[in-house]
C-alpha positions as CSV (number, residue, x, y, z in Angstrom):
1,M,74.7,-298.4,-9.9
2,M,75.2,-296.8,-13.3
3,E,75.3,-293.4,-11.8
4,K,78.2,-294.5,-9.5
5,W,80.1,-295.8,-12.6
6,E,79.5,-292.5,-14.4
7,K,80.7,-290.5,-11.4
8,N,83.8,-292.6,-11.3
9,I,84.3,-292.0,-15.1
10,K,84.1,-288.2,-14.4
11,K,86.3,-288.4,-11.2
12,Y,89.2,-290.6,-12.4
13,P,91.2,-290.2,-15.7
14,W,90.8,-293.7,-16.8
15,H,92.6,-293.1,-20.1
16,L,95.7,-291.8,-18.2
17,L,95.6,-294.9,-16.0
18,I,95.6,-297.2,-19.0
19,A,98.5,-295.3,-20.6
20,L,100.4,-295.5,-17.3
21,F,99.9,-299.2,-16.9
22,A,100.8,-299.7,-20.6
23,L,104.1,-297.9,-19.9
24,L,104.7,-299.9,-16.8
25,G,104.1,-303.0,-18.8
26,Q,106.6,-301.8,-21.4
27,G,109.1,-301.1,-18.6
28,M,108.6,-304.7,-17.3
29,W,109.2,-306.0,-20.8
30,L,112.3,-304.0,-21.4
31,C,113.8,-304.1,-17.9
32,G,112.9,-307.6,-16.8
33,S,115.8,-309.8,-16.0
34,C,116.3,-313.2,-17.6
35,E,119.1,-315.7,-16.8
36,A,119.1,-317.3,-20.2
37,V,122.4,-318.2,-21.7
38,P,122.6,-316.7,-25.2
39,L,124.3,-318.5,-28.1
40,D,126.8,-315.8,-29.0
41,G,129.6,-318.1,-30.2
42,K,130.8,-318.4,-33.7
43,W,128.0,-319.0,-36.2
44,K,128.2,-320.4,-39.8
45,Y,125.6,-320.8,-42.4
46,Y,125.1,-323.1,-45.3
47,E,123.0,-322.2,-48.4
48,S,120.9,-325.2,-49.2
49,G,119.5,-323.5,-52.3
50,H,115.9,-323.8,-53.6
51,I,113.6,-326.6,-52.5
52,E,110.0,-327.3,-53.4
53,P,107.5,-326.8,-50.5
54,N,106.3,-330.4,-50.7
55,M,109.8,-331.9,-50.8
56,V,110.8,-334.2,-48.0
57,T,114.2,-333.4,-46.7
58,L,116.7,-335.4,-44.7
59,T,115.6,-336.4,-41.2
60,N,119.3,-336.5,-40.1
61,L,122.1,-334.1,-40.7
62,N,125.8,-335.0,-40.6
63,A,126.7,-331.7,-38.9
64,N,130.4,-332.4,-38.6
65,M,130.8,-333.3,-42.3
66,M,128.8,-330.3,-43.5
67,Y,130.5,-328.0,-41.0
68,N,133.9,-328.8,-42.5
69,D,132.5,-328.2,-46.0
70,K,134.0,-325.1,-47.7
71,R,130.5,-323.9,-48.6
72,W,129.9,-323.1,-44.9
73,K,130.4,-319.4,-44.4
74,L,130.8,-317.3,-41.3
75,Y,127.6,-315.6,-40.1
76,E,127.3,-312.6,-37.8
77,Q,124.0,-312.5,-36.0
78,G,121.6,-309.8,-37.2
79,S,123.2,-309.5,-40.6
80,Q,121.7,-310.4,-43.9
81,P,124.2,-312.2,-46.1
82,E,123.7,-312.1,-49.9
83,L,122.2,-315.4,-51.2
84,R,121.4,-316.8,-54.6
85,P,118.1,-315.3,-56.0
86,D,116.2,-318.7,-55.8
87,T,117.4,-319.7,-52.3
88,N,114.7,-320.4,-49.8
89,C,116.4,-322.8,-47.4
90,I,119.5,-322.4,-45.3
91,I,121.2,-324.1,-42.3
92,L,122.6,-322.0,-39.4
93,S,124.9,-323.8,-37.0
94,T,126.9,-323.1,-33.8
95,R,128.1,-324.9,-30.7
96,L,126.3,-324.9,-27.4
97,P,128.3,-323.7,-24.3
98,K,130.2,-326.6,-22.7
99,V,129.3,-325.7,-19.1
100,I,125.5,-325.1,-18.5
101,H,123.6,-326.4,-15.5
102,F,119.8,-326.3,-15.7
103,N,117.3,-328.7,-14.2
104,S,115.1,-328.8,-17.3
105,P,117.2,-327.3,-20.1
106,V,115.4,-326.0,-23.2
107,L,116.6,-324.3,-26.4
108,F,114.5,-321.1,-26.9
109,F,114.2,-319.2,-30.2
110,V,111.7,-317.0,-32.1
111,T,110.8,-317.4,-35.8
112,E,109.1,-314.9,-38.1
113,N,107.6,-316.3,-41.3
114,Q,109.9,-319.4,-41.1
115,S,109.7,-323.1,-40.7
116,V,112.5,-324.7,-38.7
117,R,114.1,-328.1,-38.0
118,V,116.6,-328.3,-35.2
119,F,119.5,-330.8,-35.1
120,L,121.8,-331.6,-32.2
121,D,125.0,-333.1,-33.7
122,D,123.6,-335.6,-36.2
123,D,120.1,-336.1,-34.7
124,M,117.0,-334.0,-35.4
125,I,115.5,-333.0,-32.1
126,Y,112.7,-330.7,-33.2
127,D,110.4,-330.1,-36.2
128,S,108.1,-327.1,-36.3
129,Q,105.6,-329.4,-38.1
130,D,104.7,-326.8,-40.7
131,V,107.8,-327.1,-42.8
132,F,107.5,-328.2,-46.5
133,R,103.7,-328.8,-46.2
134,G,102.7,-326.4,-49.0
135,N,101.2,-324.0,-46.4
136,H,102.1,-320.3,-46.3
137,I,104.4,-320.0,-43.4
138,N,103.5,-316.6,-41.8
139,G,103.6,-315.1,-38.4
140,T,105.9,-314.8,-35.4
141,R,106.0,-317.4,-32.7
142,W,108.4,-318.8,-30.1
143,H,109.8,-322.4,-29.9
144,M,111.0,-324.3,-26.8
145,V,113.1,-327.4,-27.6
146,N,113.9,-329.9,-24.8
147,L,117.6,-330.7,-24.8
148,P,119.0,-334.1,-23.9
149,S,121.5,-334.4,-21.0
150,S,124.4,-334.7,-23.5
151,Y,123.8,-331.2,-25.0
152,P,126.7,-329.2,-23.4
153,G,129.2,-328.5,-26.2
154,G,127.1,-330.1,-28.9
155,Q,126.7,-328.8,-32.4
156,V,123.3,-327.2,-32.8
157,S,122.0,-326.6,-36.3
158,F,118.8,-324.9,-37.6
159,Q,117.4,-325.9,-41.0
160,V,115.4,-322.8,-41.9
161,Y,112.8,-322.5,-44.7
162,S,110.9,-319.4,-45.8
163,E,109.1,-318.2,-48.8
164,K,110.7,-314.8,-48.4
165,Q,114.4,-314.7,-48.6
166,E,114.7,-311.7,-46.3
167,D,113.2,-313.8,-43.5
168,L,115.6,-316.7,-43.7
169,F,118.0,-315.2,-41.1
170,R,115.4,-313.9,-38.8
171,L,116.0,-316.4,-35.9
172,Q,115.7,-314.2,-32.8
173,E,116.4,-314.5,-29.1
174,I,118.2,-317.8,-29.4
175,S,119.2,-319.0,-25.9
176,V,119.4,-321.9,-23.5
177,D,117.6,-321.7,-20.2
178,D,115.5,-323.6,-17.7
179,S,112.0,-324.4,-19.0
180,L,110.3,-322.6,-16.1
181,M,112.3,-319.4,-16.7
182,Q,111.6,-319.5,-20.4
183,T,107.8,-319.8,-19.7
184,Q,108.2,-316.7,-17.4
185,R,109.9,-315.0,-20.3
186,I,106.9,-315.6,-22.5
187,F,104.6,-313.9,-20.0
188,Q,107.1,-311.2,-19.6
189,H,107.0,-310.5,-23.3
190,D,103.2,-310.3,-23.2
191,S,103.1,-307.9,-20.3
192,I,102.1,-305.0,-22.5
193,S,99.3,-307.0,-24.2
194,I,98.0,-308.4,-21.0
195,L,97.7,-305.0,-19.4
196,M,96.2,-303.5,-22.6
197,I,93.7,-306.4,-22.8
198,F,92.7,-306.1,-19.2
199,F,92.0,-302.3,-19.3
200,S,90.3,-302.6,-22.7
201,I,87.9,-305.1,-21.1
202,V,87.3,-302.7,-18.3
203,V,86.4,-300.0,-20.8
204,V,84.1,-302.4,-22.7
205,V,82.3,-303.3,-19.6
206,M,81.8,-299.7,-18.6
207,L,80.5,-298.7,-22.1
208,A,78.3,-301.8,-22.2
209,M,76.8,-301.1,-18.8
210,H,76.1,-297.5,-19.8
211,Y,74.5,-298.7,-23.1
212,W,72.2,-301.3,-21.6
213,I,71.3,-299.7,-18.3
214,E,70.5,-296.4,-19.9
215,K,68.4,-298.1,-22.6
216,N,70.2,-295.8,-25.1
217,K,69.7,-298.3,-28.0
218,S,69.0,-295.7,-30.6
219,Q,72.6,-294.5,-30.5
220,L,75.1,-296.7,-32.4
221,T,78.1,-294.8,-31.0
222,H,78.4,-297.0,-28.0
223,V,78.1,-300.2,-30.1
224,A,80.7,-299.0,-32.6
225,A,83.1,-298.0,-29.8
226,I,82.6,-301.4,-28.0
227,L,83.1,-303.3,-31.3
228,F,86.3,-301.3,-32.1
229,I,87.8,-302.2,-28.7
230,L,86.7,-305.8,-28.9
231,I,88.4,-306.2,-32.3
232,G,91.5,-304.7,-30.7
233,I,91.3,-307.1,-27.8
234,V,91.1,-310.1,-30.2
235,R,94.0,-308.8,-32.3
236,M,96.2,-308.2,-29.2
237,A,95.5,-311.7,-28.0
238,A,96.3,-313.2,-31.4
239,N,99.6,-311.3,-31.5
240,S,100.7,-312.4,-28.0
241,W,103.0,-315.4,-27.3
242,T,100.7,-316.7,-24.6
243,V,98.0,-317.9,-27.0
244,F,100.3,-320.7,-28.2
245,L,100.0,-322.2,-24.8
246,L,96.3,-322.4,-25.4
247,Y,96.2,-323.4,-29.0
248,D,99.4,-324.1,-30.8
249,N,98.5,-323.1,-34.4
250,L,100.7,-320.4,-36.0
251,S,98.6,-319.9,-39.1
252,F,95.3,-319.6,-37.2
253,W,96.5,-316.8,-34.9
254,Y,98.4,-315.1,-37.7
255,Y,95.3,-314.9,-40.0
256,I,93.1,-313.9,-37.0
257,S,95.5,-311.0,-36.4
258,L,95.5,-310.0,-40.1
259,L,91.7,-310.2,-40.3
260,M,91.2,-308.0,-37.2
261,L,93.7,-305.5,-38.7
262,Y,91.6,-305.4,-41.9
263,V,88.2,-304.8,-40.1
264,Q,89.2,-302.7,-37.1
265,P,88.7,-299.2,-38.8
266,L,85.1,-300.2,-39.9
267,P,83.4,-299.4,-36.5
268,L,84.9,-295.9,-36.6
269,M,83.7,-295.4,-40.1
270,F,80.2,-296.3,-39.0
271,M,80.5,-293.7,-36.2
272,V,81.3,-291.1,-38.8
273,Y,78.5,-292.3,-41.1
274,Q,76.0,-291.9,-38.3
275,R,77.0,-288.2,-37.9
276,L,77.1,-287.2,-41.6
277,N,74.4,-286.5,-44.1
278,G,73.9,-285.2,-47.7
279,R,76.9,-285.6,-50.0
280,F,79.2,-286.4,-47.0
281,D,76.9,-289.3,-46.3
282,Q,77.7,-290.7,-49.7
283,T,81.5,-290.3,-49.1
284,A,81.3,-292.2,-45.8
285,R,79.2,-294.9,-47.4
286,M,81.8,-295.3,-50.1
287,A,84.6,-295.6,-47.6
288,I,82.7,-298.3,-45.6
289,C,82.0,-300.2,-48.8
290,G,85.6,-300.2,-49.7
291,G,86.7,-301.1,-46.2
292,T,84.3,-304.1,-46.4
293,I,85.0,-305.3,-49.9
294,I,88.8,-305.3,-49.6
295,P,88.8,-307.8,-46.6
296,A,86.2,-309.9,-48.4
297,L,88.4,-310.0,-51.5
298,A,91.5,-310.9,-49.5
299,V,89.7,-313.8,-47.8
300,V,88.5,-315.2,-51.1
301,L,92.0,-314.9,-52.6
302,D,93.4,-316.6,-49.5
303,L,91.0,-319.5,-49.7
304,S,92.1,-319.8,-53.3
305,D,95.7,-320.4,-52.0
306,I,96.9,-317.0,-53.3
307,A,97.9,-315.6,-49.9
308,G,95.3,-312.8,-50.4
309,L,95.3,-311.5,-46.8
310,E,99.0,-310.6,-47.2
311,R,99.0,-309.4,-50.8
312,V,96.0,-307.1,-50.3
313,L,97.2,-305.8,-47.0
314,T,99.0,-302.8,-48.5
315,V,95.9,-301.9,-50.5
316,D,93.8,-302.1,-47.3
317,F,96.3,-300.0,-45.3
318,M,96.3,-297.3,-48.0
319,W,92.5,-297.3,-48.4
320,N,91.8,-297.2,-44.7
321,G,94.4,-294.6,-44.1
322,M,93.1,-292.3,-46.9
323,S,89.4,-292.9,-45.8
324,L,90.1,-292.1,-42.2
325,V,92.0,-288.9,-43.1
326,M,89.2,-287.9,-45.5
327,M,86.5,-288.6,-42.9
328,S,88.5,-286.6,-40.3
329,S,88.6,-283.7,-42.7
330,I,84.9,-283.9,-43.3
331,L,84.2,-284.0,-39.6
332,W,86.3,-280.9,-39.0
333,N,84.5,-279.1,-41.8
334,S,81.1,-280.3,-40.5
335,A,82.0,-279.1,-36.9
336,W,82.3,-275.5,-38.1
337,H,78.9,-275.6,-39.9
338,D,77.0,-277.4,-37.2
339,V,77.3,-275.5,-34.0
340,A,75.0,-277.9,-32.1
341,A,77.2,-280.9,-32.9
342,Y,80.5,-279.0,-32.8
343,A,81.9,-280.6,-29.7
344,Y,81.0,-284.2,-30.6
345,N,82.3,-283.9,-34.2
346,V,85.6,-282.4,-33.0
347,R,86.2,-285.2,-30.6
348,L,85.3,-287.8,-33.1
349,A,87.6,-286.1,-35.6
350,V,90.5,-286.3,-33.1
351,T,89.8,-290.0,-32.6
352,I,89.7,-290.6,-36.4
353,C,93.0,-288.6,-36.8
354,T,94.6,-290.6,-34.1
355,T,93.5,-293.9,-35.7
356,A,94.7,-292.7,-39.1
357,G,98.1,-291.8,-37.6
358,F,98.3,-295.2,-36.0
359,Y,97.5,-296.9,-39.3
360,I,100.1,-294.9,-41.3
361,A,102.8,-295.3,-38.7
362,Y,102.1,-299.0,-38.3
363,F,102.1,-299.5,-42.1
364,L,105.4,-297.7,-42.5
365,G,106.9,-299.7,-39.7
366,V,105.9,-303.0,-41.3
367,Y,106.7,-301.9,-44.8
368,F,110.2,-300.9,-43.9
369,H,110.7,-303.9,-41.6
370,V,111.0,-301.7,-38.5
371,I,108.4,-303.7,-36.7
372,S,106.6,-306.9,-37.5
373,L,102.8,-307.3,-37.9
374,Q,102.7,-309.1,-34.6
375,S,105.1,-306.9,-32.7
376,P,104.0,-305.8,-29.2
377,W,104.9,-302.3,-30.2
378,G,101.8,-302.4,-32.3
379,N,99.8,-302.7,-29.1
380,V,101.6,-299.7,-27.6
381,M,100.6,-297.7,-30.7
382,L,97.0,-298.5,-30.0
383,V,97.2,-296.6,-26.7
384,P,96.5,-293.1,-28.2
385,V,93.6,-294.5,-30.2
386,L,92.1,-296.1,-27.0
387,V,92.7,-292.8,-25.1
388,S,91.0,-290.8,-27.8
389,I,87.9,-293.2,-27.8
390,L,87.8,-293.0,-24.0
391,Y,88.0,-289.2,-24.0
392,M,85.2,-289.0,-26.6
393,M,83.0,-291.5,-24.8
394,N,83.6,-289.8,-21.5
395,R,82.4,-286.5,-23.0
396,I,79.4,-288.2,-24.6
397,I,78.4,-289.7,-21.3
398,R,78.8,-286.4,-19.5
399,E,76.7,-284.7,-22.1
400,E,74.0,-287.4,-21.9
401,N,74.0,-287.0,-18.1
402,R,73.6,-283.2,-18.4
403,L,70.7,-283.7,-20.8
404,K,69.2,-286.4,-18.6
405,E,69.3,-284.0,-15.6
406,E,67.7,-281.3,-17.6
407,N,65.0,-283.7,-18.8
408,K,64.5,-284.9,-15.3
409,Q,64.1,-281.4,-14.1
410,L,61.6,-280.6,-16.8
411,E,59.7,-283.8,-16.0
412,Q,59.5,-282.8,-12.4
413,E,58.3,-279.3,-13.4
414,V,55.6,-280.9,-15.7
415,I,54.5,-283.2,-12.8
416,S,54.4,-280.3,-10.5
417,E,52.3,-278.2,-12.9
418,K,50.1,-281.2,-13.6
419,H,49.6,-281.7,-9.9
420,K,48.7,-278.1,-9.4
421,A,46.2,-278.4,-12.2
422,Q,44.7,-281.5,-10.6
423,V,44.3,-280.1,-7.1
424,D,41.9,-277.4,-6.0
425,P,44.0,-274.9,-3.9
426,L,41.1,-274.0,-1.6
427,T,39.6,-277.4,-0.6
428,R,42.7,-279.5,-1.5
429,S,40.5,-281.9,-3.4
430,F,41.1,-283.0,-7.0
431,T,39.8,-281.0,-9.9
432,R,37.8,-282.3,-12.9
433,I,41.0,-282.9,-14.7
434,K,41.7,-285.9,-12.4
435,M,38.1,-287.2,-12.9
436,A,38.7,-288.4,-16.6
437,E,41.9,-290.3,-15.6
438,V,40.2,-292.1,-12.6
439,M,37.0,-292.9,-14.5
440,S,38.9,-294.4,-17.4
441,E,40.8,-296.8,-15.1
442,L,37.6,-297.8,-13.2
443,I,35.6,-298.3,-16.4
444,N,38.3,-300.6,-17.8
445,A,38.4,-302.6,-14.5
446,A,34.7,-302.9,-14.4
447,E,34.3,-304.2,-17.9
448,D,37.3,-306.5,-17.8
449,S,37.0,-307.9,-14.2
450,K,33.4,-307.0,-13.3
451,L,34.6,-304.8,-10.5
452,P,31.8,-302.5,-9.3
453,F,32.2,-298.8,-8.6
454,A,29.8,-295.9,-7.9
455,M,29.6,-292.1,-8.0
456,M,28.2,-289.5,-5.6
457,M,27.3,-285.9,-6.7
458,M,26.8,-283.6,-3.7
459,D,25.8,-280.0,-3.5
460,I,25.6,-277.6,-0.5
461,D,22.0,-276.5,0.1
462,K,21.3,-272.8,-0.4
463,F,25.0,-271.9,-0.7
464,K,24.2,-268.8,-2.7
465,S,22.4,-267.3,0.3
466,V,25.5,-268.0,2.5
467,N,27.6,-265.9,0.2
468,D,25.0,-263.2,-0.1
469,T,24.4,-263.0,3.7
470,Y,27.8,-263.7,5.2
471,G,30.2,-262.8,2.3
472,H,32.5,-264.9,0.1
473,A,35.1,-265.4,2.9
474,A,32.5,-267.1,5.0
475,G,31.5,-269.1,1.9
476,D,35.1,-270.2,1.4
477,R,35.2,-271.4,5.1
478,V,32.1,-273.4,4.5
479,L,33.6,-275.0,1.4
480,V,36.8,-275.9,3.3
481,G,34.8,-277.3,6.2
482,M,32.6,-279.3,3.9
483,A,35.7,-280.8,2.2
484,D,37.3,-281.7,5.5
485,I,34.1,-283.6,6.7
486,V,33.9,-285.5,3.4
487,R,37.6,-286.3,3.4
488,R,37.6,-287.8,6.9
489,N,35.0,-290.4,5.8
490,L,37.0,-291.5,2.8
491,D,40.0,-293.9,2.3
492,A,42.3,-295.1,-0.6
493,R,39.3,-296.4,-2.6
494,H,37.8,-293.0,-3.0
495,T,38.6,-290.0,-5.2
496,F,37.3,-286.7,-3.9
497,I,36.7,-284.0,-6.6
498,R,35.5,-280.4,-6.5
499,Y,33.3,-280.5,-9.5
500,G,32.6,-276.7,-9.5
501,G,31.5,-274.0,-7.1
502,E,29.8,-275.7,-4.2
503,E,29.3,-279.0,-6.0
504,F,31.5,-282.0,-5.2
505,M,31.9,-285.5,-6.5
506,V,33.2,-288.7,-4.8
507,I,34.1,-291.7,-7.1
508,C,33.9,-294.9,-5.1
509,S,36.0,-297.9,-6.3
510,M,34.8,-301.4,-5.3
511,Y,31.4,-300.0,-4.1
512,T,27.9,-301.2,-4.9
513,L,25.1,-298.7,-5.2
514,T,23.8,-299.5,-1.7
515,E,27.3,-299.2,-0.2
516,A,27.8,-295.8,-1.9
517,W,24.4,-294.6,-0.6
518,E,25.3,-295.6,2.9
519,L,28.6,-293.7,2.7
520,A,26.7,-290.7,1.3
521,E,24.2,-290.8,4.1
522,K,27.0,-290.9,6.7
523,I,28.7,-287.8,5.1
524,R,25.3,-286.0,5.0
525,T,24.7,-286.8,8.7
526,D,28.2,-285.6,9.7
527,L,27.7,-282.3,7.9
528,E,24.3,-281.8,9.4
529,K,25.7,-282.2,12.9
530,S,28.7,-280.0,12.3
531,V,28.8,-276.2,12.9
532,L,30.6,-274.6,10.0
533,L,29.0,-271.2,10.3
534,E,27.7,-269.5,13.5
535,G,23.9,-269.0,13.3
536,R,23.5,-271.1,10.2
537,Q,23.0,-274.9,9.7
538,I,24.8,-276.2,6.7
539,T,23.4,-279.2,4.9
540,C,23.9,-280.9,1.5
541,S,22.0,-283.0,-1.0
542,I,23.6,-286.1,-2.6
543,G,22.8,-288.1,-5.7
544,V,24.2,-291.6,-6.1
545,S,24.7,-293.7,-9.3
546,Y,26.6,-296.8,-10.2
547,W,28.3,-298.4,-13.3
548,H,26.1,-300.7,-15.4
549,T,28.3,-303.4,-16.7
550,G,27.7,-305.1,-20.1
551,G,28.9,-302.3,-22.4
552,N,25.7,-300.3,-22.3
553,D,26.9,-297.6,-19.9
554,S,29.2,-294.6,-20.4
555,E,30.9,-292.0,-18.2
556,K,28.6,-289.3,-19.4
557,A,25.4,-291.4,-18.7
558,M,26.6,-292.4,-15.2
559,Q,27.3,-288.7,-14.4
560,E,23.9,-287.7,-15.7
561,R,22.1,-290.3,-13.5
562,A,24.0,-289.0,-10.4
563,D,23.2,-285.4,-11.4
564,K,19.5,-286.2,-11.8
565,A,19.4,-288.0,-8.5
566,L,21.0,-284.9,-6.9
567,Y,18.4,-282.5,-8.3
568,Y,15.6,-284.9,-7.3
569,A,16.9,-284.7,-3.7
570,K,17.0,-280.8,-4.0
571,N,13.5,-280.7,-5.5
572,H,12.1,-283.0,-2.8
573,G,13.1,-281.2,0.4
574,R,17.0,-281.1,0.3
575,N,19.3,-282.5,3.0
576,Q,18.9,-286.1,1.7
577,C,20.6,-288.8,-0.3
578,V,18.9,-290.3,-3.4
579,M,19.9,-293.3,-5.4
580,E,19.4,-293.5,-9.2
581,T,16.9,-296.3,-8.7
582,V,14.6,-293.8,-7.1
583,L,14.3,-292.1,-10.4
584,T,13.3,-295.3,-12.1
585,D,10.7,-296.1,-9.4
586,A,9.3,-292.5,-9.6
587,S,8.9,-292.8,-13.4
């Protein structure tokens, strides 16, 4: 199954598919239609001044009275009016369209680092729940406010609080629509993230299958790549709008997103650390330590209510950006000095360069307020990083497959050579090399499970005279014929070995001494009746021994007993089978 996956990896450009689907998702996001009614009438704002985070404000707002106050000023959406330096709360107000017909009307808007209360005429109809609680109000999220039936033409006002004055006017995508259409709008906004998450999961599954099925646990490359992509998946999910349908907690998702942004470069640094050594190894270790200490410090500061994750983010961006650029440079340098690892180091350097570019571009975009930390454009910027990782892992898998094929071929060659060494080419019986392997297995079985086995040593009688009289070719025919006769009397329990010259051995698994002697006698009789050489009867002598359980026997002793029984048969008339017990009786 894994081979099928790997063939698909080679056959299809998965990285191009992911990029294509990400672009399609972006097109859906940009070109999707929405029938929402925007609030593009005349807007005014009122500067409330500075309030303390724990201050309880009015639950009602006399909108008409305040709207006629001279302190109300005209506001053009998207602009940034100048406020007093200490102002952290404003009120934005406009009128709803007089003619709107929706079944379930909702007021939709998006906030960024703001807390909001919404008033319709004099009544508060929505409170974002996190205003004036002393918490740090961070992150981007959407709001849907159910409107009463009397809403057409009403005065809608937004009381906005933010710790950062530049965020006070960042109310975005304010519109009135049907609740179902606004929910569709949320999913439409997340189309990029959903597609990216889906294909990232596909990549993780492919890498995980290759890692586990191939049992390649000594390589940390797969683990680091999987961890990098998983962190990206969590971050993309935390940045999406859809997560608020699952768990409506702005601070939780914002800090999850920040934390993932802090730690995402670490897996790539580990990949570099695995490849480097010597003084470069120390450099990589320093980069990893810094990349670990900075997030830990940020978390400690944040737990101390100092907003550490935000305050230290610039330092983390700079550290990770410089570390990735430095590691990429080291990899390029290492590639030129290490020919064997050139291809891998170059691909890893490209991946690190791409990630560094993403970090620098993302940092500049956030720093100059071009994009927000939770902008879906950040997910699009991850595409080249994901493509680079896929390209590198694809090449690694191909290289591993090539090496695996070479190893498999070498193993087959070794097995073939081993088989050749174990099989006698003339008689097609095993050689003495096989004997040690079989004897070891049978001895262990005999000692552990008391399973009997026996051994036969057989020798062709007066074989030297056959060679001298009829020639070596005739002698070879006799050996082949003898082997065929023996072989047809054996089954899977027997191992037939040419011990040397005209001497053969049969190892009999699950045989007692008597059973082995009976088999030897049958072989001797068959040979005696056969005609292997015209004008000459061929006979053999056989000695039989068995394994003595109890730890007092050995392979050498067993073989010596069979050999002595064989020579006893030769010295007492030949053409007979002798058991080792005969030697004991004779003595």
